[in-house]
C-alpha positions as CSV (number, residue, x, y, z in Angstrom):
1,M,101.0,107.5,108.2
2,S,101.3,103.8,107.9
3,Y,103.7,101.2,106.5
4,L,100.6,99.5,105.0
5,N,99.8,102.3,102.6
6,G,103.4,103.5,102.1
7,Q,102.7,106.9,103.6
8,T,105.3,107.8,106.2
9,G,106.9,111.0,107.4
10,Y,105.2,114.5,107.6
11,R,102.2,115.5,105.6
12,E,101.0,118.8,104.3
13,E,97.5,118.3,105.7
14,L,96.3,118.5,109.3
15,L,96.5,115.2,111.1
16,S,93.3,113.3,111.0
17,T,91.9,109.7,111.1
18,R,88.8,107.8,110.2
19,S,89.5,105.1,112.7
20,V,86.9,104.9,115.5
21,V,87.4,103.1,118.8
22,K,84.4,102.8,121.1
23,K,85.8,100.3,123.7
24,D,83.5,97.5,124.6
25,N,81.1,98.5,121.9
26,W,82.5,98.7,118.3
27,V,85.8,99.5,116.5
28,L,86.7,100.6,112.9
29,L,90.3,100.5,112.0
30,E,91.6,101.9,108.7
31,P,95.2,101.1,107.3
32,D,96.3,104.8,107.7
33,G,97.6,104.9,111.2
34,L,98.2,101.2,111.9
35,V,101.6,100.4,113.1
36,K,103.9,97.4,113.3
37,N,103.8,95.4,116.5
38,V,106.4,93.1,117.9
39,V,104.7,89.7,118.6
40,P,106.6,86.7,119.9
41,G,106.8,83.8,117.5
42,Y,106.8,85.8,114.2
43,E,110.2,85.9,112.4
44,N,110.8,88.2,109.4
45,C,107.2,89.3,109.4
46,D,105.5,92.7,109.7
47,V,102.7,92.2,112.2
48,T,99.8,94.6,113.0
49,I,97.5,93.8,115.8
50,L,93.8,94.5,114.9
51,G,91.1,93.3,117.3
52,T,92.1,92.4,120.9
53,P,90.5,91.7,124.3
54,A,91.8,95.1,125.3
55,M,89.2,96.6,122.9
56,G,86.5,94.4,124.5
57,A,86.7,91.6,121.9
58,S,86.8,87.9,123.0
59,F,89.4,87.2,120.2
60,A,92.6,88.6,118.8
61,D,93.4,89.0,115.1
62,Y,96.3,90.2,113.1
63,L,97.3,91.4,109.7
64,V,100.7,89.8,108.8
65,T,103.1,90.5,105.9
66,V,105.4,87.5,105.6
67,H,108.8,88.2,103.9
68,E,111.2,85.7,102.4
69,N,112.1,83.0,105.0
70,G,109.5,84.4,107.3
71,R,107.9,82.0,109.8
72,N,105.9,81.5,112.9
73,T,106.7,79.0,115.6
74,G,103.2,78.4,116.8
75,I,99.8,80.2,116.7
76,G,97.2,78.9,119.2
77,G,97.3,75.6,121.1
78,N,96.9,75.3,124.9
79,G,93.2,76.0,124.7
80,I,93.4,78.6,121.9
81,E,91.8,77.8,118.5
82,S,93.3,79.5,115.5
83,F,92.5,80.4,111.9
84,L,94.8,81.6,109.1
85,Y,93.6,83.0,105.7
86,V,95.9,83.9,102.8
87,I,94.9,87.3,101.3
88,E,97.8,87.4,98.9
89,G,100.8,85.2,98.0
90,E,101.4,81.7,99.3
91,I,102.6,80.0,102.5
92,C,103.4,76.6,103.9
93,V,101.4,75.7,107.0
94,D,101.4,72.8,109.5
95,N,99.3,72.0,112.5
96,G,100.3,68.4,113.2
97,D,97.2,67.1,111.4
98,E,98.0,68.6,108.0
99,S,101.0,70.1,106.2
100,V,100.0,72.0,103.1
101,Q,100.9,74.9,100.9
102,L,98.1,77.6,100.9
103,T,97.7,80.0,98.0
104,A,95.6,83.2,97.9
105,G,92.1,82.3,99.2
106,G,93.4,79.3,101.1
107,Y,92.8,78.9,104.8
108,I,93.3,76.6,107.8
109,Y,91.3,76.3,111.0
110,S,93.1,74.5,113.8
111,P,91.6,73.1,117.0
112,A,92.6,74.4,120.4
113,D,95.2,71.7,121.0
114,K,97.0,72.1,117.7
115,P,99.1,75.2,117.1
116,I,99.6,76.4,113.5
117,T,103.1,77.0,112.2
118,F,103.9,78.6,108.9
119,E,107.0,79.2,106.7
120,K,107.6,81.3,103.6
121,K,110.0,79.6,101.2
122,D,109.8,81.9,98.1
123,A,110.9,85.5,97.7
124,K,107.4,87.1,97.1
125,D,105.7,88.5,100.2
126,A,102.5,87.0,101.5
127,T,99.7,88.8,103.3
128,L,97.8,86.8,106.0
129,Y,94.8,87.3,108.2
130,V,95.3,85.5,111.5
131,Y,92.7,84.9,114.2
132,K,92.8,83.2,117.5
133,R,90.4,82.8,120.4
134,R,90.0,80.7,123.6
135,Y,87.9,77.7,122.6
136,E,84.6,77.2,124.4
137,V,83.9,73.5,125.1
138,L,80.4,72.3,124.8
139,D,79.7,68.8,126.3
140,D,81.4,66.1,124.3
141,Y,81.5,68.1,121.0
142,R,84.9,69.0,119.5
143,S,86.1,70.9,116.5
144,R,88.6,69.5,113.9
145,T,91.2,70.7,111.4
146,C,89.6,72.3,108.3
147,I,91.6,73.3,105.2
148,G,90.2,74.8,102.0
149,N,90.4,77.5,99.4
150,V,87.5,79.9,98.7
151,N,88.3,79.9,95.0
152,D,87.2,76.2,94.9
153,M,83.8,76.9,96.6
154,E,80.5,77.9,95.0
155,W,78.7,81.1,96.0
156,V,75.4,80.4,97.7
157,P,72.5,82.9,97.9
158,Y,72.4,84.6,101.3
159,E,69.0,84.3,102.9
160,E,67.4,83.8,99.5
161,M,68.7,87.1,98.1
162,D,70.0,86.9,94.5
163,N,72.4,89.9,94.9
164,C,74.1,88.8,98.1
165,H,76.0,85.6,98.4
166,V,78.0,83.6,101.0
167,K,80.7,81.0,101.3
168,D,80.9,79.2,104.6
169,L,84.4,78.2,105.5
170,L,83.7,76.0,108.5
171,P,81.1,73.3,109.3
172,K,77.9,74.3,111.0
173,D,78.0,71.9,113.9
174,L,78.3,72.3,117.6
175,G,81.9,71.3,117.8
176,F,82.7,74.8,116.4
177,D,82.1,77.7,118.7
178,M,82.7,80.2,115.9
179,N,82.4,80.4,112.1
180,M,84.2,82.1,109.3
181,H,82.5,83.0,106.1
182,I,82.8,85.3,103.1
183,L,79.9,87.6,102.1
184,K,79.7,89.2,98.7
185,F,77.4,92.2,98.0
186,K,76.6,93.1,94.4
187,P,76.1,96.8,93.6
188,G,73.0,98.1,95.4
189,A,72.8,95.0,97.6
190,S,72.3,95.1,101.4
191,H,71.3,93.0,104.3
192,G,67.6,92.2,104.2
193,Y,67.1,93.8,107.6
194,I,69.0,95.5,110.4
195,E,70.3,92.7,112.6
196,T,70.3,92.7,116.4
197,H,71.8,89.7,118.1
198,V,74.0,88.4,120.8
199,Q,76.8,87.2,118.6
200,E,80.0,89.2,118.5
201,H,81.4,89.9,115.0
202,G,84.7,90.8,113.4
203,M,85.1,91.7,109.7
204,Y,88.0,92.3,107.4
205,F,87.1,94.0,104.1
206,L,89.0,92.4,101.2
207,S,87.6,94.7,98.5
208,G,85.0,97.2,97.5
209,K,83.4,99.9,99.6
210,G,80.0,100.7,101.0
211,M,78.1,101.8,104.1
212,Y,77.7,99.9,107.3
213,R,75.1,100.8,109.9
214,I,76.3,100.1,113.5
215,D,74.3,101.1,116.5
216,D,72.7,104.3,115.3
217,E,75.5,105.4,112.9
218,W,76.2,104.9,109.2
219,I,79.9,104.2,108.7
220,P,81.8,104.3,105.3
221,V,83.9,101.1,104.9
222,K,86.1,99.8,102.2
223,K,89.0,97.5,101.3
224,R,91.5,96.7,104.1
225,R,89.3,98.1,106.9
226,L,88.8,96.0,110.0
227,Y,85.5,96.3,111.8
228,V,84.7,94.7,115.2
229,Y,81.6,94.9,117.2
230,G,80.2,93.4,120.3
231,C,76.9,91.9,121.5
232,L,73.4,93.2,121.2
233,L,74.1,96.0,118.7
234,S,72.0,96.8,115.6
235,A,74.0,96.4,112.4
236,G,73.5,96.1,108.6
237,M,75.4,96.5,105.3
238,L,74.5,98.7,102.3
239,W,77.0,98.0,99.5
240,C,78.1,100.1,96.6
241,G,76.2,102.3,94.3
242,P,75.1,101.7,90.7
243,G,78.1,101.1,88.5
244,R,80.4,100.1,91.4
245,R,82.0,96.7,91.6
246,P,80.7,94.1,94.1
247,G,82.2,94.1,97.6
248,V,83.4,91.1,99.5
249,H,84.4,90.7,103.2
250,L,85.7,88.0,105.5
251,F,83.2,87.7,108.4
252,Q,83.9,85.9,111.7
253,R,81.0,85.0,114.0
254,L,80.9,83.4,117.4
255,Q,78.4,80.6,117.3
256,Q,77.9,80.4,121.0
257,G,78.6,83.8,122.2
258,C,80.7,85.1,116.7
259,A,83.6,86.0,113.5
260,S,84.1,87.4,108.3
261,V,86.3,88.1,105.0
262,I,85.2,90.3,101.9
263,Q,86.4,90.1,98.3
264,R,85.3,91.6,95.0
265,D,84.8,89.8,91.7
266,D,87.6,91.8,90.1
267,L,90.4,92.7,92.5
268,A,92.4,94.4,89.9
269,S,91.2,97.9,90.8
270,D,90.1,99.5,94.1
271,C,87.6,102.3,94.4
272,E,88.6,104.9,97.0
273,L,86.0,106.7,99.1
């Protein structure tokens, strides 16, 4: 059961779940079974905690449904960097540097000394992905406020592959200790190799479905799944079969230590596993 998929109350089937939690290693969370959490600062919002340090991650992220007149009084600050991405709807955000209205695909990254506030002024709900992490200072380098919308960005071939593309949401300089980017896999596409690296990852799948290899297991993944894994694990994506639509995910990567979002070309229909 879950408020996210509209299934509550008793079921006819035996209870089961496809969520997997391997603490300090990797985690896969599906919408079915996720619950609402009470998080200070959120008003008139439904909040679900996704990744957390309690799982072994160095960050915390949330899926937030913002209702009419919903708001947050401050995300991040006091050494915590923050990132907000609009999955659906629109929202007004402010971090002291910028005050803008974000629509679907819009995002803001805010440095560790500037908390993000948001407010919902219209009646239609908005769905947000929210991320925060304690900022790691490197010498005299510093991050800065970044605002954009993925719909205004061009797809770039990922590692010279013509069926896998990327959009980098943050600058690749040493002031940023993490990055956010969107990866798109066309039908039949995959990573060019199984990756093994020190960076920690988190992914939220915006659309599509496929198979992800983590450690020594192949895991089915699809839209609205969150996937978090730690350091020094082998991982790689195999996306869709022939005739399926491309898959897209938001991917977060820690630069010094790592963070991602996915979307599909056509979001009008969703294939179920």
